[in-house]
C-alpha positions as CSV (number, residue, x, y, z in Angstrom):
1,X,-18.6,18.4,363.8
2,X,-15.0,18.0,365.0
3,X,-13.9,17.5,361.3
4,X,-15.6,20.7,360.3
5,X,-13.9,22.6,363.1
6,X,-10.5,21.1,362.2
7,X,-11.0,21.9,358.4
8,X,-12.0,25.5,359.3
9,X,-8.9,25.8,361.6
10,X,-6.7,24.6,358.8
11,X,-8.1,27.2,356.3
12,X,-7.7,30.0,358.9
13,X,-4.2,28.9,359.6
14,X,-3.3,28.9,355.8
15,X,-4.6,32.3,355.4
16,X,-2.9,33.7,358.5
17,X,0.4,32.2,357.5
18,X,0.2,33.8,354.1
19,X,-0.2,37.3,355.5
20,X,3.5,37.9,356.1
21,X,4.3,36.9,352.5
22,X,1.5,39.2,351.1
23,X,2.7,42.1,353.3
24,X,6.2,41.9,351.8
25,X,5.1,41.0,348.2
26,X,6.6,41.8,345.9
27,X,10.1,42.5,347.3
28,X,11.9,41.6,344.0
29,X,11.3,41.2,340.3
30,X,8.3,39.1,339.2
31,X,8.6,36.7,336.2
32,X,5.8,36.1,333.8
33,X,6.2,33.0,331.7
34,X,4.7,33.0,328.3
35,X,4.0,29.8,326.2
36,X,4.4,31.6,322.9
37,X,7.2,33.5,321.2
38,X,7.9,37.2,321.0
39,X,5.6,38.9,318.6
40,X,2.6,36.7,319.3
41,X,-0.7,38.1,320.3
42,X,-0.2,36.9,323.9
43,X,3.2,38.6,324.0
44,X,1.8,41.9,322.9
45,X,-1.1,41.8,325.3
46,X,1.2,40.8,328.2
47,X,3.7,43.6,327.6
48,X,0.9,46.1,327.7
49,X,-0.2,44.7,331.1
50,X,3.2,44.1,332.5
51,X,4.4,47.6,331.9
52,X,1.7,49.1,334.1
53,X,1.9,46.2,336.6
54,X,5.6,46.9,337.2
55,X,4.6,50.4,338.2
56,X,1.9,49.1,340.6
57,X,4.3,46.6,342.0
58,X,7.3,49.1,342.2
59,X,9.3,46.1,340.9
60,X,10.4,44.9,337.5
61,X,7.9,42.5,335.7
62,X,10.0,40.4,333.4
63,X,8.6,38.3,330.5
64,X,10.2,34.9,330.1
65,X,9.4,33.2,326.7
66,X,9.1,29.3,326.7
67,X,7.4,28.5,323.4
68,X,6.9,25.0,322.0
69,X,4.7,21.9,322.4
70,X,1.5,23.9,322.4
71,X,2.5,25.6,325.6
72,X,3.4,22.4,327.5
73,X,7.0,23.4,327.9
74,X,6.0,26.7,329.6
75,X,3.4,24.9,331.7
76,X,6.0,22.4,332.9
77,X,8.3,25.3,333.9
78,X,5.6,26.9,336.0
79,X,4.7,23.6,337.7
80,X,8.5,23.3,338.7
81,X,8.6,26.8,340.0
82,X,8.3,27.9,343.7
83,X,4.8,28.9,344.7
84,X,5.7,32.3,346.1
85,X,4.1,34.7,343.6
86,X,7.3,35.5,341.8
87,X,6.6,33.2,338.8
88,X,3.3,33.8,337.1
89,X,1.9,32.1,334.0
90,X,0.1,34.3,331.4
91,X,-1.4,31.6,329.3
92,X,-4.3,30.6,327.1
93,X,-6.7,27.8,326.6
94,X,-4.0,26.0,324.7
95,X,-1.8,24.6,327.5
96,X,-4.6,24.8,330.1
97,X,-7.5,23.1,328.2
98,X,-6.5,21.9,324.8
99,X,-3.2,20.1,325.6
100,X,-4.7,18.1,328.5
101,X,-7.6,17.1,326.3
102,X,-5.6,16.2,323.2
103,X,-2.9,14.2,324.9
104,X,-3.6,10.6,325.8
105,X,-1.2,11.0,328.7
106,X,-1.5,14.4,330.4
107,X,1.9,16.1,331.0
108,X,0.4,17.9,334.0
109,X,-2.9,18.6,335.7
110,X,-4.4,21.9,334.6
111,X,-6.4,22.0,337.8
112,X,-4.3,20.7,340.7
113,X,-0.9,21.9,339.3
114,X,-1.8,25.6,339.1
115,X,-3.5,28.3,341.1
116,X,-5.9,30.5,339.2
117,X,-5.5,34.3,339.6
118,X,-7.7,36.1,337.1
119,X,-9.3,35.8,333.7
120,X,-7.6,38.3,331.4
121,X,-9.7,38.4,328.2
122,X,-10.5,37.0,324.7
123,X,-8.9,37.1,321.3
124,X,-10.5,37.9,318.0
125,X,-9.4,35.8,315.0
126,X,-9.5,35.7,311.2
127,X,-9.7,32.7,308.9
128,X,-7.1,33.7,306.3
129,X,-6.0,32.5,302.8
130,X,-3.2,33.4,300.5
131,X,-4.4,35.8,297.6
132,X,-3.4,33.1,295.2
133,X,-6.4,30.9,296.4
134,X,-9.4,31.7,294.1
135,X,-11.8,32.4,297.1
136,X,-13.1,35.5,298.6
137,X,-15.7,33.9,300.9
138,X,-15.7,30.8,303.2
139,X,-18.2,29.0,300.9
140,X,-15.9,29.6,297.8
141,X,-13.0,28.3,299.8
142,X,-14.8,25.2,300.8
143,X,-15.9,24.6,297.2
144,X,-12.3,25.1,295.9
145,X,-10.9,22.8,298.6
146,X,-13.4,20.1,297.8
147,X,-12.4,20.2,294.1
148,X,-8.7,20.0,295.1
149,X,-8.5,17.4,297.9
150,X,-5.2,17.2,299.7
151,X,-3.6,20.0,297.5
152,X,-3.9,22.8,300.1
153,X,-1.7,23.2,303.2
154,X,-2.9,24.8,306.4
155,X,-0.7,26.1,309.1
156,X,-1.2,26.2,312.9
157,X,0.7,28.2,315.4
158,X,-1.2,27.0,318.4
159,X,-4.2,24.7,319.4
160,X,-6.6,27.4,318.5
161,X,-5.7,26.9,314.9
162,X,-5.8,23.1,315.3
163,X,-9.2,23.1,316.9
164,X,-10.9,25.7,314.8
165,X,-9.4,24.4,311.5
166,X,-10.6,20.9,312.4
167,X,-14.0,22.2,313.1
168,X,-14.1,24.0,309.8
169,X,-12.8,21.1,307.7
170,X,-15.5,18.9,309.3
171,X,-18.2,21.5,308.5
172,X,-16.9,22.1,304.9
173,X,-16.2,18.4,304.2
174,X,-12.6,19.2,303.1
175,X,-9.2,17.8,303.6
176,X,-5.9,19.8,303.9
177,X,-2.4,19.0,304.8
178,X,-1.4,20.1,308.3
179,X,1.9,22.2,308.7
180,X,2.5,22.9,312.4
181,X,4.5,26.0,313.6
182,X,5.7,27.1,317.1
183,X,3.7,30.3,316.9
184,X,1.7,32.5,314.7
185,X,4.4,34.8,313.5
186,X,6.3,32.1,311.7
187,X,3.0,30.7,310.2
188,X,2.0,34.1,308.9
189,X,5.4,34.6,307.2
190,X,4.8,31.3,305.3
191,X,1.2,32.1,304.5
192,X,2.3,35.4,303.0
193,X,4.9,33.7,301.0
194,X,2.4,31.1,299.7
195,X,4.1,28.1,301.3
196,X,0.8,27.4,303.1
197,X,-2.7,28.5,301.8
198,X,-4.9,28.7,304.9
199,X,-4.4,29.8,308.5
200,X,-6.5,30.9,311.5
201,X,-4.7,33.8,313.3
202,X,-5.4,36.5,315.7
203,X,-6.4,39.9,314.3
204,X,-3.6,41.3,316.5
205,X,-0.9,39.7,314.4
206,X,-2.6,39.3,311.0
207,X,-4.4,42.5,310.4
208,X,-1.5,44.4,308.9
209,X,-1.2,41.8,306.1
210,X,-5.0,41.9,305.6
211,X,-4.9,45.7,305.3
212,X,-2.0,45.6,302.9
213,X,-3.8,43.1,300.6
214,X,-1.1,40.4,301.3
215,X,-3.8,38.1,302.8
216,X,-7.5,37.6,302.4
217,X,-9.7,37.4,305.5
218,X,-12.6,35.1,304.7
219,X,-14.4,35.5,308.1
220,X,-13.8,36.6,311.6
221,X,-14.5,33.9,314.3
222,X,-15.8,36.3,316.8
223,X,-19.5,37.1,317.2
224,X,-19.1,40.7,315.8
225,X,-17.2,42.2,312.8
226,X,-13.8,43.7,313.2
227,X,-13.8,47.5,313.6
228,X,-10.7,47.7,311.4
229,X,-12.1,45.8,308.4
230,X,-15.9,45.8,308.9
231,X,-16.4,44.3,305.4
232,X,-15.2,40.9,306.7
233,X,-18.3,38.9,307.9
234,X,-18.6,36.9,311.0
235,X,-18.7,33.1,310.6
236,X,-22.5,33.1,311.4
237,X,-23.1,35.8,308.8
238,X,-21.3,33.6,306.3
239,X,-23.9,30.9,306.9
240,X,-22.1,28.7,309.4
241,X,-22.6,28.0,313.1
242,X,-20.4,29.6,315.7
243,X,-17.3,27.5,316.5
244,X,-17.1,25.9,319.9
245,X,-13.5,26.8,320.3
246,X,-12.7,30.1,322.0
247,X,-9.4,31.8,322.3
248,X,-8.9,33.3,325.8
249,X,-6.1,34.2,328.2
250,X,-5.8,33.9,331.9
251,X,-3.2,34.5,334.7
252,X,-2.1,31.5,336.9
253,X,0.6,30.7,339.4
254,X,2.0,27.4,340.6
255,X,-0.2,25.3,342.9
256,X,-0.1,26.2,346.6
257,X,0.7,29.9,346.0
258,X,-0.4,31.7,349.3
259,X,-3.9,32.9,349.2
260,X,-3.1,36.4,350.3
261,X,-0.4,36.7,347.6
262,X,-3.0,35.6,345.0
263,X,-5.4,38.1,346.2
264,X,-2.8,40.8,346.0
265,X,-1.9,39.9,342.4
266,X,-5.6,39.6,341.4
267,X,-6.3,43.1,342.9
268,X,-3.4,44.7,341.1
269,X,-4.0,42.9,337.7
270,X,-7.7,43.6,337.6
271,X,-7.0,47.2,338.5
272,X,-4.7,47.4,335.5
273,X,-7.3,45.8,333.2
274,X,-9.9,48.4,334.4
275,X,-7.7,51.4,333.6
276,X,-9.3,53.2,330.6
277,X,-6.0,53.8,328.9
278,X,-5.0,50.1,329.3
279,X,-8.3,49.0,327.9
280,X,-7.9,51.3,325.0
281,X,-4.5,49.8,324.1
282,X,-5.8,46.2,324.4
283,X,-8.8,47.1,322.3
284,X,-6.5,48.5,319.7
285,X,-5.0,44.9,319.6
286,X,-8.5,43.5,319.2
287,X,-8.3,41.9,322.6
288,X,-11.4,42.0,324.8
289,X,-10.1,42.5,328.3
290,X,-12.0,41.3,331.3
291,X,-10.8,40.4,334.8
292,X,-12.4,37.9,337.3
293,X,-12.0,36.4,340.7
294,X,-9.8,33.3,341.1
295,X,-12.9,31.2,341.6
296,X,-14.5,32.4,338.4
297,X,-11.4,31.6,336.4
298,X,-11.3,28.1,338.0
299,X,-14.9,27.5,336.9
300,X,-14.3,28.8,333.5
301,X,-11.3,26.6,333.1
302,X,-13.4,23.5,334.1
303,X,-15.9,24.4,331.4
304,X,-13.2,24.8,328.7
305,X,-11.6,21.5,329.6
306,X,-14.9,19.9,329.0
307,X,-15.4,21.7,325.6
308,X,-11.9,20.5,324.5
309,X,-12.4,17.0,325.7
310,X,-15.5,16.7,323.7
311,X,-13.9,18.3,320.6
312,X,-10.8,16.0,320.8
313,X,-13.0,12.9,321.0
314,X,-15.4,13.8,318.2
315,X,-12.8,15.1,315.7
316,X,-10.0,12.6,316.5
317,X,-7.6,15.2,317.8
318,X,-6.0,13.1,320.5
319,X,-2.4,12.2,320.1
């Protein structure tokens, strides 16, 4: 009984102590660290949200790019930052679920080193090939790749590409040479140039090339067809099961960020996500926006870590 009272008193004390910080927050510019380069889908989505958030905050919201190492560099920067609400982490499953699952030695703990704020949404992606590849469907691509083992190069700009391509190669019984990139923009440039032949990329960044005929979209990895190119089938319509890897985004802060500050940020960000004009802009980038409570994001993160741990073990993705 005494322990329960003491724990309750500690929680109340933590909340009360965080009130002054929340009342004054934000009193200066807020930095959002991104794990991917400028021009990436996460960058485009974040800029849309940050522009409105700066109005709500009455303070500048600055984007700080820290690409590389599948997001681990950015994550490490967040872990080192002060837990005061002035450094936020707009991130994806890549550094939060994939990197911890794929590394034999975790560079950080995705649960204890971060404070969840809100789920932000999910990305839609295409499986793409260069027009020089004689395939218009996923089945034709698998058949061509099986007849030409080791002759095709595939690029990845993030762990989404690594995980999804590994699943597809397993399903199709094919082998390709892996060419890693720091982000989708660079990988797309090489795919258009024919230096690589296959890439999984977000619709946000790849659609212009598909519309111009510079790339061929074999399937969309989402559960519904793209509104922009409805002739491209979903992976299940192409005759294959839905991939276990999902590409999502969430907002986090360093561990021990005051509860009241987290609640303030959550309230403002979810309000931005619920604005009809913002949702329209994000839908225009083929991003399905959806806010959440901090607890819901924490629960979802736990599920995604389990998904990636199983995938890394079954497909040999651990480094």
